[in-house]
NUZADREN-18943 format. One record per residue: residue in three letters; x, y, z of N, C-alpha, C in turn; chain. Coordinates in Angstrom, 3 decimals. Example, Ala and Ser with C-alpha at 12.3 -4.5 7.8 and 13.67 -1.06 7.14 Angstrom:
residues 2
    aa        n_x        n_y        n_z       ca_x       ca_y       ca_z        c_x        c_y        c_z   ch
   ALA     13.190     -5.690      7.800     12.300     -4.500      7.800     13.200     -3.300      7.800    A
   SER     12.850     -2.250      7.080     13.670     -1.060      7.140     12.900      0.030      7.870    A
This chain:
residues 114
    aa        n_x        n_y        n_z       ca_x       ca_y       ca_z        c_x        c_y        c_z   ch
   UNK    -16.365    -65.088    -16.412    -16.134    -64.500    -17.697    -15.051    -63.439    -17.580    A
   UNK    -14.173    -63.332    -18.515    -13.076    -62.386    -18.522    -13.498    -61.092    -19.201    A
   UNK    -13.091    -59.976    -18.596    -13.365    -58.664    -19.187    -12.043    -58.002    -19.518    A
   UNK    -12.057    -57.202    -20.590    -10.847    -56.490    -20.952    -10.650    -55.321    -20.007    A
   UNK     -9.454    -55.128    -19.533     -9.130    -54.020    -18.640     -8.036    -53.183    -19.284    A
   UNK     -8.181    -51.859    -19.155     -7.176    -50.945    -19.699     -5.960    -50.891    -18.793    A
   UNK     -5.047    -49.975    -19.066     -3.803    -49.874    -18.302     -4.036    -49.439    -16.860    A
   UNK     -5.193    -48.794    -16.589     -5.463    -48.344    -15.226     -6.118    -49.428    -14.385    A
   UNK     -6.436    -50.544    -14.991     -7.072    -51.620    -14.245     -8.579    -51.531    -14.249    A
   UNK     -9.162    -50.547    -14.896    -10.618    -50.419    -14.973    -11.087    -51.009    -16.289    A
   UNK    -12.316    -51.432    -16.301    -12.841    -51.927    -17.569    -13.441    -50.778    -18.358    A
   UNK    -13.766    -51.022    -19.605    -14.248    -49.960    -20.492    -15.531    -49.332    -19.995    A
   UNK    -16.407    -50.077    -19.443    -17.682    -49.512    -19.011    -17.496    -48.567    -17.831    A
   UNK    -16.548    -48.847    -16.948    -16.259    -47.943    -15.822    -15.698    -46.627    -16.332    A
   UNK    -14.762    -46.670    -17.258    -14.145    -45.471    -17.815    -15.181    -44.631    -18.557    A
   UNK    -16.023    -45.272    -19.313    -17.062    -44.562    -20.053    -18.033    -43.889    -19.097    A
   UNK    -18.389    -44.576    -18.045    -19.326    -44.024    -17.070    -18.721    -42.797    -16.379    A
   UNK    -17.472    -42.889    -16.000    -16.810    -41.768    -15.324    -16.724    -40.579    -16.273    A
   UNK    -16.371    -40.824    -17.526    -16.280    -39.754    -18.510    -17.637    -39.102    -18.732    A
   UNK    -18.669    -39.912    -18.854    -20.016    -39.391    -19.070    -20.463    -38.542    -17.884    A
   UNK    -20.193    -38.979    -16.679    -20.584    -38.230    -15.487    -19.805    -36.906    -15.430    A
   UNK    -18.509    -36.963    -15.749    -17.697    -35.758    -15.734    -18.209    -34.737    -16.745    A
   UNK    -18.443    -35.171    -17.967    -18.927    -34.262    -19.010    -20.308    -33.711    -18.678    A
   UNK    -21.172    -34.535    -18.113    -22.505    -34.081    -17.715    -22.392    -33.010    -16.634    A
   UNK    -21.534    -33.234    -15.673    -21.322    -32.250    -14.604    -20.758    -30.939    -15.136    A
   UNK    -19.827    -31.057    -16.078    -19.252    -29.848    -16.670    -20.311    -29.052    -17.422    A
   UNK    -21.153    -29.728    -18.184    -22.210    -29.031    -18.929    -23.206    -28.387    -17.978    A
   UNK    -23.553    -29.066    -16.915    -24.480    -28.493    -15.930    -23.849    -27.256    -15.278    A
   UNK    -22.565    -27.331    -14.985    -21.872    -26.192    -14.375    -21.832    -24.990    -15.297    A
   UNK    -21.537    -25.216    -16.578    -21.498    -24.108    -17.539    -22.878    -23.490    -17.700    A
   UNK    -23.887    -24.331    -17.842    -25.253    -23.835    -18.006    -25.694    -23.038    -16.782    A
   UNK    -25.405    -23.544    -15.609    -25.774    -22.849    -14.375    -25.057    -21.500    -14.290    A
   UNK    -23.787    -21.476    -14.651    -23.030    -20.232    -14.630    -23.610    -19.196    -15.578    A
   UNK    -23.995    -19.633    -16.770    -24.577    -18.700    -17.731    -25.938    -18.195    -17.283    A
   UNK    -26.744    -19.080    -16.721    -28.082    -18.680    -16.288    -28.063    -17.784    -15.053    A
   UNK    -27.123    -18.008    -14.182    -27.098    -17.275    -12.919    -26.097    -16.112    -12.913    A
   UNK    -25.454    -15.850    -14.034    -24.509    -14.728    -14.092    -25.261    -13.449    -13.751    A
   UNK    -24.763    -12.665    -12.798    -25.492    -11.495    -12.334    -25.569    -10.359    -13.351    A
   UNK    -24.598    -10.271    -14.257    -24.599     -9.164    -15.199    -23.710     -9.505    -16.389    A
   UNK    -23.818     -8.705    -17.411    -23.028     -8.940    -18.615    -21.583     -8.500    -18.392    A
   UNK    -20.719     -8.866    -19.323    -19.320     -8.468    -19.236    -19.152     -6.966    -19.280    A
   UNK    -19.946     -6.303    -20.106    -19.876     -4.845    -20.202    -20.261     -4.198    -18.877    A
   UNK    -21.297     -4.719    -18.250    -21.712     -4.175    -16.950    -20.637     -4.427    -15.896    A
   UNK    -20.016     -5.584    -15.954    -18.959     -5.904    -14.996    -17.776     -4.957    -15.167    A
   UNK    -17.366     -4.696    -16.405    -16.260     -3.773    -16.657    -16.601     -2.361    -16.184    A
   UNK    -17.829     -1.927    -16.410    -18.251     -0.595    -15.957    -18.210     -0.513    -14.429    A
   UNK    -18.615     -1.570    -13.786    -18.613     -1.608    -12.325    -17.180     -1.573    -11.789    A
   UNK    -16.290     -2.326    -12.438    -14.885     -2.325    -12.031    -14.286     -0.935    -12.242    A
   UNK    -14.597     -0.308    -13.364    -14.109      1.034    -13.664    -14.561      2.021    -12.586    A
   UNK    -15.834      1.947    -12.194    -16.371      2.857    -11.183    -15.700      2.629     -9.832    A
   UNK    -15.500      1.368     -9.466    -14.845      1.080     -8.184    -13.407      1.583     -8.195    A
   UNK    -12.709      1.437     -9.330    -11.337      1.934     -9.432    -11.313      3.455     -9.292    A
   UNK    -12.274      4.141     -9.910    -12.358      5.600     -9.807    -12.614      6.018     -8.363    A
   UNK    -13.523      5.294     -7.689    -13.810      5.602     -6.287    -12.565      5.436     -5.422    A
   UNK    -11.825      4.369     -5.649    -10.602      4.122     -4.870     -9.563      5.209     -5.149    A
   UNK     -9.454      5.628     -6.411     -8.499      6.672     -6.780     -8.873      7.990     -6.095    A
   UNK    -10.154      8.330     -6.105    -10.603      9.555     -5.441    -10.308      9.506     -3.944    A
   UNK    -10.543      8.354     -3.356    -10.277      8.180     -1.924     -8.781      8.326     -1.635    A
   UNK     -7.942      7.741     -2.501     -6.495      7.842     -2.318     -6.030      9.293     -2.468    A
   UNK     -6.596     10.017     -3.431     -6.224     11.428     -3.611     -6.606     12.245     -2.380    A
   UNK     -7.781     11.974     -1.816     -8.203     12.675     -0.610     -7.271     12.401      0.553    A
   UNK     -6.879     11.151      0.697     -5.968     10.768      1.788     -4.604     11.408      1.575    A
   UNK     -4.138     11.451      0.325     -2.850     12.085      0.026     -2.892     13.569      0.378    A
   UNK     -4.015     14.214      0.116     -4.168     15.626      0.478     -4.090     15.823      1.980    A
   UNK     -4.702     14.912      2.727     -4.657     15.004      4.187     -3.223     14.828      4.692    A
   UNK     -2.520     13.874      4.131     -1.130     13.628      4.543     -0.267     14.840      4.216    A
   UNK     -0.479     15.429      3.047      0.285     16.622      2.654      0.022     17.769      3.613    A
   UNK     -1.238     17.993      3.953     -1.582     19.076      4.887     -0.926     18.855      6.253    A
   UNK     -0.982     17.616      6.735     -0.371     17.293      8.027      1.139     17.508      7.979    A
   UNK      1.769     17.091      6.878      3.221     17.267      6.745      3.591     18.742      6.724    A
   UNK      2.817     19.554      6.015      3.092     20.998      5.975      2.954     21.615      7.359    A
   UNK      1.918     21.202      8.067      1.685     21.739      9.409      2.848     21.378     10.333    A
   UNK      3.269     20.127     10.280      4.373     19.702     11.159      5.694     20.347     10.753    A
   UNK      5.906     20.559      9.468      7.125     21.235      9.022      7.137     22.673      9.534    A
   UNK      5.980     23.327      9.508      5.879     24.682     10.047      6.171     24.722     11.532    A
   UNK      5.643     23.737     12.258      5.899     23.657     13.694      7.387     23.427     13.967    A
   UNK      8.013     22.548     13.166      9.440     22.273     13.349     10.273     23.511     13.039    A
   UNK      9.905     24.246     12.000     10.631     25.469     11.650     10.506     26.506     12.758    A
   UNK      9.330     26.634     13.312      9.120     27.590     14.408      9.937     27.186     15.634    A
   UNK      9.951     25.893     15.953     10.733     25.415     17.098     12.225     25.646     16.868    A
   UNK     12.683     25.415     15.631     14.097     25.644     15.319     14.435     27.132     15.436    A
   UNK     13.525     27.975     14.974     13.744     29.421     15.081     13.826     29.865     16.527    A
   UNK     12.941     29.349     17.366     12.965     29.700     18.788     14.256     29.215     19.445    A
   UNK     14.681     27.999     19.077     15.922     27.464     19.649     17.115     28.313     19.218    A
   UNK     17.116     28.726     17.951     18.217     29.564     17.459     18.227     30.913     18.169    A
   UNK     17.043     31.515     18.338     16.973     32.814     19.015     17.425     32.706     20.468    A
   UNK     17.032     31.657     21.147     17.427     31.523     22.558     18.916     31.230     22.674    A
   UNK     19.472     30.517     21.694     20.908     30.243     21.713     21.696     31.526     21.479    A
   UNK     21.231     32.329     20.543     21.910     33.592     20.246     21.785     34.547     21.426    A
   UNK     20.660     34.586     22.058     20.439     35.491     23.191     21.255     35.083     24.406    A
   UNK     21.499     33.798     24.579     22.267     33.327     25.743     23.710     33.115     25.375    A
   UNK     24.578     34.143     25.566     25.982     34.082     25.160     26.743     32.957     25.841    A
   UNK     26.307     32.501     26.995     27.016     31.451     27.719     27.019     30.132     26.951    A
   UNK     26.101     29.963     26.032     26.005     28.695     25.300     26.753     28.719     23.973    A
   UNK     27.352     29.865     23.613     28.041     29.970     22.327     29.409     29.305     22.403    A
   UNK     29.889     28.856     21.238     31.204     28.225     21.188     32.164     29.088     20.392    A
   UNK     33.453     28.850     20.602     34.489     29.595     19.876     34.712     28.936     18.526    A
   UNK     35.523     29.600     17.691     35.823     29.050     16.371     36.548     27.709     16.466    A
   UNK     37.254     27.477     17.548     37.955     26.207     17.720     37.014     25.107     18.226    A
   UNK     35.767     25.416     18.448     34.800     24.417     18.859     34.724     24.192     20.357    A
   UNK     35.401     25.040     21.144     35.335     24.864     22.605     34.387     25.900     23.189    A
   UNK     33.879     25.607     24.340     32.956     26.515     25.013     33.701     27.774     25.465    A
   UNK     32.981     28.846     25.487     33.543     30.124     25.934     33.806     30.051     27.435    A
   UNK     34.954     30.468     27.821     35.281     30.478     29.250     35.293     31.925     29.740    A
   UNK     35.451     32.098     31.028     35.452     33.443     31.608     36.694     34.225     31.209    A
   UNK     37.747     33.560     30.686     38.967     34.251     30.287     38.962     34.667     28.830    A
   UNK     37.995     34.131     28.037     37.910     34.507     26.621     37.446     35.959     26.521    A
   UNK     38.010     36.680     25.551     37.614     38.073     25.386     36.460     38.223     24.394    A
   UNK     36.036     37.123     23.727     34.889     37.169     22.841     35.243     37.424     21.391    A
   UNK     36.540     37.643     21.099     36.924     37.900     19.714     36.744     36.680     18.817    A
   UNK     36.817     35.505     19.370     36.774     34.291     18.579     35.379     33.649     18.548    A
   UNK     34.396     34.313     19.065     33.054     33.716     19.129     32.445     33.610     17.742    A
   UNK     31.734     32.527     17.530     30.988     32.351     16.282     29.761     33.217     16.304    A
   UNK     29.335     33.722     15.178     28.124     34.557     15.149     26.883     33.736     15.436    A
């Protein structure tokens, strides 16, 4: 006996069966999702809001720590620069002339940079 086949090569009863199974599965999935949803949309939004606030607070705390560390290191660098400047000024042998050359034993010191 001959059966009518659609363009995909399947007969009508196969296509109907596949469609019915697909729709049944989709309905079961939607129903299961609704029944097993852990909380309402409002509760979910509140939870997301709270987690975002917690993350923001944590980021602010970390930013404060980074700022404190940067200030401390800047202070240390300033102190080291000050010590280097004082030792350079105290040691006349390391000073340069206005022309950018090192002071020699024949220089009278008139051209030294402050």
